[in-house]
C-alpha positions in Angstrom: -18.2 -13.4 6.2 -16.4 -10.0 7.6 -13.1 -8.1 6.0 -11.4 -6.2 8.2 -8.6 -3.3 6.1 -6.7 -0.5 6.9 -8.8 2.9 6.3 -6.7 5.1 3.9 -3.1 6.9 5.4 -3.8 4.7 8.3 -2.8 1.4 10.6 -5.1 -1.8 11.9 -6.2 -0.4 15.2 -6.3 -2.9 17.9 -10.6 -2.2 18.1 -11.4 -3.4 14.2 -9.5 -5.7 16.1 -12.2 -6.9 18.4 -14.7 -6.5 16.3 -13.6 -10.0 14.9 -14.5 -12.0 18.2 -17.8 -10.1 18.4 -18.6 -11.8 15.0 -17.4 -15.1 15.8 -19.7 -14.9 18.7 -22.6 -15.2 16.4 -24.1 -18.5 15.2 -24.7 -19.4 12.4 -27.5 -22.2 10.6 -26.1 -24.7 8.7 -24.8 -28.5 8.4 -20.8 -27.7 6.5 -17.8 -27.9 7.4 -17.1 -23.7 6.8 -20.0 -21.8 8.1 -18.1 -18.4 8.0 -14.7 -16.6 7.3 -12.9 -13.4 8.0 -10.7 -11.7 5.9 -8.1 -9.5 6.9 -6.5 -7.6 4.0 -2.9 -6.5 4.8 -2.3 -8.0 7.8 0.7 -6.2 7.8 -0.7 -2.7 8.6 -1.7 -4.1 12.2 -0.8 -2.2 15.0 1.4 -4.6 17.5 -1.3 -4.0 20.1 -3.8 -5.5 17.8 -1.5 -8.1 16.6 -1.3 -9.2 19.7 -5.1 -9.0 20.5 -5.4 -11.5 17.3 -3.4 -14.7 19.5 -6.2 -16.0 20.5 -8.5 -15.9 18.6 -5.2 -17.5 16.0 -5.0 -20.0 19.0 -8.3 -21.3 19.5 -10.2 -20.4 15.9 -14.2 -21.4 15.9 -14.3 -24.3 14.2 -16.8 -23.7 12.0 -14.7 -20.0 10.6 -11.6 -20.2 8.8 -9.3 -16.7 9.2 -7.1 -15.3 6.3 -4.3 -12.9 6.3 -2.9 -11.2 3.4 0.2 -9.5 3.6 2.4 -7.6 1.5 5.3 -7.3 4.0 5.6 -10.4 6.4 8.4 -9.3 8.1 5.9 -6.2 9.6 3.9 -9.2 11.3 4.7 -10.6 14.3 6.6 -14.0 14.4 4.1 -15.2 16.4 1.2 -15.0 14.5 3.1 -16.6 11.9 3.7 -19.0 13.3 0.3 -19.7 14.6 -0.9 -20.2 10.0 -0.4 -22.3 7.0 1.3 -19.6 4.2 0.4 -19.7 1.0 2.9 -17.6 -1.4 1.5 -15.9 -4.4 4.5 -14.5 -6.8 3.0 -11.2 -8.5 3.5 -11.6 -12.2 6.9 -10.0 -13.6 7.6 -6.9 -16.0 8.0 -9.5 -19.2 4.7 -11.6 -19.1 3.1 -8.7 -17.9 4.2 -6.5 -20.8 3.8 -9.0 -23.1 0.0 -9.3 -22.0 -1.1 -5.9 -22.0 0.8 -5.0 -24.9 -1.4 -7.3 -26.7 -5.0 -5.4 -25.0 -3.4 -1.8 -25.9 -1.3 -2.2 -28.7 -0.3 1.2 -29.7 0.0 2.8 -26.0 3.4 4.2 -25.7 3.1 4.7 -22.1 2.9 1.2 -21.2 6.1 -0.1 -20.3 6.9 3.3 -18.0 3.0 2.2 -16.0 4.4 -0.8 -15.6 6.9 -0.1 -13.9 5.6 2.6 -12.1 2.6 0.1 -10.4 5.6 -2.8 -9.7 3.6 -4.6 -12.8 0.3 -4.6 -10.5 -2.3 -5.4 -13.8 -5.4 -4.2 -12.6 -3.8 -0.1 -11.6 -1.4 -1.0 -14.6 -5.0 -1.5 -16.9 -6.7 0.9 -15.4 -3.6 3.9 -16.0 -3.4 2.7 -19.3 -7.4 2.3 -20.3 -8.7 6.1 -19.2 -6.5 8.8 -19.2 -8.3 10.9 -17.3 -8.2 8.6 -14.0 -7.8 10.6 -10.9 -4.7 8.8 -9.9 -3.3 10.1 -13.6 -3.3 13.8 -12.0 -1.6 12.8 -8.0 1.0 11.4 -9.8 1.5 14.1 -12.3 0.9 16.5 -9.4 3.7 14.5 -7.5 6.1 14.4 -10.3 5.6 18.1 -10.2 6.2 17.5 -6.3 9.8 16.4 -6.9 10.8 18.3 -9.7 9.4 21.8 -7.9 11.5 24.2 -6.0 11.3 24.5 -2.2 8.5 27.3 -2.7 6.4 25.2 -5.6 6.2 22.8 -2.9 5.1 24.4 -0.3 2.7 25.8 -2.2 1.4 22.3 -3.0 1.3 21.0 0.4 -0.9 24.2 1.0 -3.1 22.0 -1.3 -2.6 19.3 -0.3 -3.4 19.3 3.4 -6.9 21.4 2.3 -8.3 17.8 1.1 -6.2 15.3 3.5 -8.2 11.9 2.0 -6.1 12.9 -0.7 -2.6 12.6 0.5 -2.2 8.8 1.1 -2.7 8.7 -2.4 -0.3 11.4 -3.1 2.4 9.3 -1.1 2.1 6.5 -2.3 2.2 8.2 -6.0 5.6 9.5 -4.8 7.0 6.5 -3.7 6.8 4.5 -7.0 8.1 7.6 -8.5 11.0 7.1 -6.8 10.9 3.7 -7.3 10.4 3.9 -11.0 13.6 6.8 -10.2 16.0 4.3 -8.2 14.9 2.0 -10.7 16.4 3.6 -13.9 19.5 4.6 -11.8 21.1 1.8 -11.3 19.7 0.4 -15.0 22.3 3.3 -15.9 24.8 2.0 -13.1 24.9 5.5 -11.7 25.5 5.0 -7.8 25.5 8.5 -6.9 21.8 8.9 -8.1 20.6 5.6 -7.3 22.1 6.7 -3.4 20.4 10.1 -3.9 16.5 8.5 -4.9 16.9 5.5 -2.1 17.6 8.9 0.7 14.5 10.5 -0.5 12.4 6.6 -0.7 13.4 7.3 3.3 12.2 9.9 4.5 9.1 8.6 1.6 8.7 5.6 3.7 9.0 7.2 7.7 6.1 10.1 6.4 3.6 6.9 6.1 4.4 5.0 8.4 3.5 8.0 11.1 0.8 10.4 8.7 -2.5 8.0 10.1 -1.9 8.7 13.7 0.0 12.2 13.7 -2.0 14.8 14.6 -0.2 17.2 12.4 -0.3 16.5 8.4 0.8 19.8 7.5 3.8 19.4 9.6 4.8 16.3 8.4 4.3 17.3 4.8 5.5 20.7 5.4 9.3 18.1 6.2 9.1 16.2 3.5 9.1 19.1 1.3 12.1 20.4 3.0 14.1 17.5 2.9 13.4 15.5 -0.1 
Protein backbone atom coordinates (compact mmCIF):
# COMPACT_ATOMS: atom_id res chain seq x y z
CA UNK A 1 0.00 0.00 0.00
CA UNK A 2 1.19 3.50 -0.84
CA UNK A 3 -0.20 6.65 0.77
CA UNK A 4 0.29 10.06 -0.83
CA UNK A 5 -0.65 13.06 1.27
CA UNK A 6 0.11 16.74 1.50
CA UNK A 7 2.77 18.06 3.81
CA UNK A 8 1.71 20.77 6.26
CA UNK A 9 1.06 23.99 4.39
CA UNK A 10 1.99 22.53 0.99
CA UNK A 11 0.26 21.17 -2.09
CA UNK A 12 0.74 17.61 -3.37
CA UNK A 13 3.53 17.93 -5.92
CA UNK A 14 4.06 16.35 -9.32
CA UNK A 15 7.08 14.52 -7.86
CA UNK A 16 4.83 12.79 -5.33
CA UNK A 17 2.47 11.68 -8.09
CA UNK A 18 5.36 10.44 -10.22
CA UNK A 19 6.46 8.27 -7.31
CA UNK A 20 3.19 6.36 -7.76
CA UNK A 21 4.36 5.30 -11.22
CA UNK A 22 7.56 3.91 -9.73
CA UNK A 23 5.55 2.07 -7.06
CA UNK A 24 3.26 0.50 -9.66
CA UNK A 25 6.23 -0.87 -11.60
CA UNK A 26 7.02 -3.19 -8.71
CA UNK A 27 5.89 -6.80 -9.09
CA UNK A 28 3.64 -8.04 -6.30
CA UNK A 29 3.40 -11.83 -5.80
CA UNK A 30 0.09 -13.55 -5.22
CA UNK A 31 -3.08 -14.44 -7.08
CA UNK A 32 -5.58 -12.11 -5.38
CA UNK A 33 -7.49 -9.82 -7.77
CA UNK A 34 -6.30 -6.73 -5.85
CA UNK A 35 -2.73 -7.00 -4.54
CA UNK A 36 -1.86 -3.36 -3.88
CA UNK A 37 -3.55 -0.05 -3.23
CA UNK A 38 -2.68 3.62 -3.62
CA UNK A 39 -4.38 6.23 -1.46
CA UNK A 40 -4.16 9.92 -2.40
CA UNK A 41 -5.42 11.82 0.62
CA UNK A 42 -6.92 15.25 -0.11
CA UNK A 43 -6.67 14.91 -3.88
CA UNK A 44 -8.00 18.47 -4.15
CA UNK A 45 -4.62 19.59 -2.78
CA UNK A 46 -2.76 18.34 -5.87
CA UNK A 47 -1.22 20.99 -8.06
CA UNK A 48 -2.60 21.20 -11.60
CA UNK A 49 0.63 19.63 -12.89
CA UNK A 50 0.28 16.77 -10.41
CA UNK A 51 -3.32 16.14 -11.44
CA UNK A 52 -2.37 16.05 -15.11
CA UNK A 53 0.44 13.62 -14.31
CA UNK A 54 -2.05 11.34 -12.56
CA UNK A 55 -4.33 11.12 -15.60
CA UNK A 56 -2.20 8.55 -17.45
CA UNK A 57 -2.27 6.20 -14.47
CA UNK A 58 -6.03 6.58 -14.08
CA UNK A 59 -6.58 5.90 -17.77
CA UNK A 60 -4.55 2.67 -17.74
CA UNK A 61 -4.35 1.42 -14.13
CA UNK A 62 -2.72 -1.97 -13.47
CA UNK A 63 -5.32 -4.72 -13.17
CA UNK A 64 -4.16 -5.71 -9.67
CA UNK A 65 -4.27 -2.19 -8.20
CA UNK A 66 -6.94 -0.08 -6.54
CA UNK A 67 -6.41 3.69 -6.54
CA UNK A 68 -8.39 5.68 -3.98
CA UNK A 69 -8.68 9.47 -3.85
CA UNK A 70 -10.27 11.46 -1.04
CA UNK A 71 -11.40 15.06 -1.38
CA UNK A 72 -13.24 17.65 0.67
CA UNK A 73 -13.46 20.08 -2.27
CA UNK A 74 -14.43 18.19 -5.41
CA UNK A 75 -14.54 21.42 -7.42
CA UNK A 76 -10.76 21.66 -7.02
CA UNK A 77 -10.27 18.31 -8.76
CA UNK A 78 -9.94 18.49 -12.55
CA UNK A 79 -13.03 17.33 -14.50
CA UNK A 80 -10.80 14.94 -16.43
CA UNK A 81 -9.93 13.16 -13.18
CA UNK A 82 -13.52 13.21 -11.96
CA UNK A 83 -14.70 11.58 -15.19
CA UNK A 84 -12.21 8.72 -14.76
CA UNK A 85 -13.21 7.83 -11.21
CA UNK A 86 -16.21 6.42 -9.41
CA UNK A 87 -17.62 8.70 -6.70
CA UNK A 88 -18.68 7.68 -3.21
CA UNK A 89 -20.08 10.50 -1.08
CA UNK A 90 -19.53 10.09 2.66
CA UNK A 91 -21.63 12.57 4.59
CA UNK A 92 -20.29 14.05 7.81
CA UNK A 93 -22.48 13.64 10.91
CA UNK A 94 -24.77 16.56 11.65
CA UNK A 95 -24.24 18.91 14.57
CA UNK A 96 -27.26 17.39 16.31
CA UNK A 97 -25.89 13.85 15.93
CA UNK A 98 -22.40 14.66 17.17
CA UNK A 99 -23.74 16.75 20.05
CA UNK A 100 -25.97 13.87 21.18
CA UNK A 101 -23.09 11.39 20.98
CA UNK A 102 -20.49 13.46 22.81
CA UNK A 103 -22.97 14.63 25.44
CA UNK A 104 -22.91 11.03 26.67
CA UNK A 105 -19.11 10.91 26.54
CA UNK A 106 -18.63 14.24 28.32
CA UNK A 107 -21.85 14.87 30.29
CA UNK A 108 -20.37 17.70 32.40
CA UNK A 109 -18.65 19.55 29.55
CA UNK A 110 -19.32 23.27 29.20
CA UNK A 111 -17.31 23.62 25.98
CA UNK A 112 -18.73 20.80 23.84
CA UNK A 113 -21.06 22.87 21.68
CA UNK A 114 -18.33 25.45 21.07
CA UNK A 115 -15.78 22.79 20.14
CA UNK A 116 -18.19 21.10 17.74
CA UNK A 117 -18.88 24.35 15.92
CA UNK A 118 -15.20 25.24 15.94
CA UNK A 119 -14.10 21.92 14.44
CA UNK A 120 -16.98 21.73 11.99
CA UNK A 121 -18.39 18.62 13.74
CA UNK A 122 -15.19 16.62 13.21
CA UNK A 123 -15.56 13.79 15.76
CA UNK A 124 -11.87 12.95 16.19
CA UNK A 125 -10.74 16.51 16.72
CA UNK A 126 -13.68 17.32 18.99
CA UNK A 127 -12.84 14.32 21.15
CA UNK A 128 -9.19 15.36 21.36
CA UNK A 129 -10.08 18.87 22.51
CA UNK A 130 -12.63 17.64 25.04
CA UNK A 131 -10.47 14.84 26.44
CA UNK A 132 -7.30 16.89 26.82
CA UNK A 133 -7.55 20.49 28.01
CA UNK A 134 -3.80 20.83 27.38
CA UNK A 135 -4.03 19.59 23.79
CA UNK A 136 -1.52 21.37 21.55
CA UNK A 137 -4.28 22.63 19.30
CA UNK A 138 -6.00 24.31 22.25
CA UNK A 139 -2.99 26.59 22.70
CA UNK A 140 -2.94 27.37 18.97
CA UNK A 141 -6.67 28.18 19.02
CA UNK A 142 -6.13 30.52 21.98
CA UNK A 143 -3.32 32.28 20.14
CA UNK A 144 -5.51 32.63 17.04
CA UNK A 145 -8.25 34.21 19.16
CA UNK A 146 -5.77 36.69 20.62
CA UNK A 147 -4.49 37.44 17.12
CA UNK A 148 -7.98 38.39 15.95
CA UNK A 149 -8.73 40.49 19.03
CA UNK A 150 -5.33 42.15 19.24
CA UNK A 151 -4.13 45.52 18.04
CA UNK A 152 -1.87 45.85 15.00
CA UNK A 153 1.17 45.96 17.29
CA UNK A 154 0.09 42.81 19.16
CA UNK A 155 -0.54 40.99 15.89
CA UNK A 156 2.90 41.93 14.57
CA UNK A 157 4.43 40.58 17.77
CA UNK A 158 2.54 37.33 17.15
CA UNK A 159 3.95 37.22 13.62
CA UNK A 160 7.47 37.29 15.07
CA UNK A 161 6.68 34.32 17.31
CA UNK A 162 4.89 32.33 14.62
CA UNK A 163 7.51 32.76 11.91
CA UNK A 164 10.20 31.64 14.35
CA UNK A 165 8.58 28.18 14.19
CA UNK A 166 7.15 27.87 10.68
CA UNK A 167 5.76 24.38 11.31
CA UNK A 168 3.04 25.91 13.50
CA UNK A 169 1.80 28.33 10.82
CA UNK A 170 -0.47 25.85 8.95
CA UNK A 171 -2.13 24.84 12.24
CA UNK A 172 -2.47 28.49 13.23
CA UNK A 173 -4.10 29.36 9.90
CA UNK A 174 -6.48 26.43 10.29
CA UNK A 175 -7.48 27.67 13.76
CA UNK A 176 -7.84 31.22 12.46
CA UNK A 177 -10.16 30.12 9.65
CA UNK A 178 -12.25 27.99 12.01
CA UNK A 179 -12.67 30.84 14.48
CA UNK A 180 -13.68 33.20 11.67
CA UNK A 181 -16.15 30.61 10.36
CA UNK A 182 -17.61 30.16 13.85
CA UNK A 183 -17.93 33.93 14.36
CA UNK A 184 -19.65 34.29 11.00
CA UNK A 185 -22.06 31.50 11.95
CA UNK A 186 -22.95 33.22 15.23
CA UNK A 187 -23.47 36.55 13.45
CA UNK A 188 -25.74 34.86 10.91
CA UNK A 189 -27.80 33.30 13.72
CA UNK A 190 -28.29 36.79 15.17
CA UNK A 191 -29.25 38.22 11.78
CA UNK A 192 -26.33 40.68 11.88
CA UNK A 193 -25.68 41.09 8.15
CA UNK A 194 -22.91 43.69 8.58
CA UNK A 195 -20.90 41.44 10.88
CA UNK A 196 -21.47 38.43 8.62
CA UNK A 197 -19.99 40.42 5.73
CA UNK A 198 -17.04 41.50 7.89
CA UNK A 199 -16.20 37.94 8.88
CA UNK A 200 -16.65 36.76 5.30
CA UNK A 201 -14.04 39.29 4.19
CA UNK A 202 -11.68 38.12 6.93
CA UNK A 203 -12.12 34.52 5.83
CA UNK A 204 -11.25 35.51 2.28
CA UNK A 205 -7.98 37.05 3.50
CA UNK A 206 -7.16 33.89 5.44
CA UNK A 207 -8.05 31.61 2.51
CA UNK A 208 -5.85 33.64 0.18
CA UNK A 209 -2.91 33.23 2.53
CA UNK A 210 -3.53 29.49 2.92
CA UNK A 211 -3.54 29.04 -0.86
CA UNK A 212 -0.06 30.54 -1.33
CA UNK A 213 1.66 29.81 1.97
CA UNK A 214 3.15 26.48 0.93
CA UNK A 215 4.87 27.91 -2.14
CA UNK A 216 5.67 31.48 -1.07
CA UNK A 217 9.33 32.00 -0.04
CA UNK A 218 8.62 34.64 2.63
CA UNK A 219 6.25 33.46 5.36
CA UNK A 220 6.91 36.54 7.48
CA UNK A 221 5.80 38.87 4.69
CA UNK A 222 2.58 36.90 4.20
CA UNK A 223 1.77 36.80 7.91
CA UNK A 224 2.52 40.52 8.27
CA UNK A 225 0.11 41.26 5.44
CA UNK A 226 -2.56 39.19 7.19
CA UNK A 227 -1.93 40.99 10.49
CA UNK A 228 -2.49 44.36 8.82
CA UNK A 229 -5.56 43.41 6.78
CA UNK A 230 -7.46 41.01 9.04
